[in-house]
N, C-alpha and C positions, 0 to 999 in steps of 0.2 A: 161183857161190856168192853173189854179190851179188844175183842175181835172187831167191834164197830170202828174203833179208833184206828186199828190196823188197816182196814179197808179204806177209811177216809184219808189216812196218810198216804197210801198208795195212789189214790185218786188225786190228791193235792200235789204229790210229786210229779205225777204224769202231766197235770195241768201246767206245772211250772216248767217242766221240760218242753212241753209244746209251745209255750209262750217264748221261751228262750230260743227254741229253733226258729220260730217265726221271726224274732228279732234278728237273729244272725243271718237268716236267709234274706230279709229285707235290707240289712246293712251290706251284705255282700253284693247284692244287685244294685243298690243305690237307687237313684231316681226320685221321682216325685213321691211315691208311696213312702219311702224311707224319710224323706224330709217332713212329710205331714205327720207320720205316725211313730217316729222313733222314740220320742219322749213318752208317748202314751203306752207303748209296748214295754218300755223300761219300768214305768210305774206299775203296770199290770204284773210284771214279773216279780217286782219287790213285794207287792201285795200277796201273790201266790206263795212266795217263799215264806212270808210272815205267817200265813195260815198254816202252811205245812209245818213250820217250826212250832207254832202254838199247839197243833194237834199232837205233835211228838212230845212236847212238854207235858201235856195233859195225860197222854198215855203212860209216860214214865212216872208221873205222880200217882196215877191210879194203880200202877203195878206195885 
């Protein structure tokens, strides 16, 4: 059971890293894409981090 949470945590962390990288790249380039999507990307990153932390907490509780 904890193996499933381990895999899910890795996936959630990689998604968080991808969203963070997208946000940093958009911010560094600036332009219209950043103006339209900066807030959405930030919210998506926070959601991905929350999911990763929740999975981590559940895995530690079950352990």
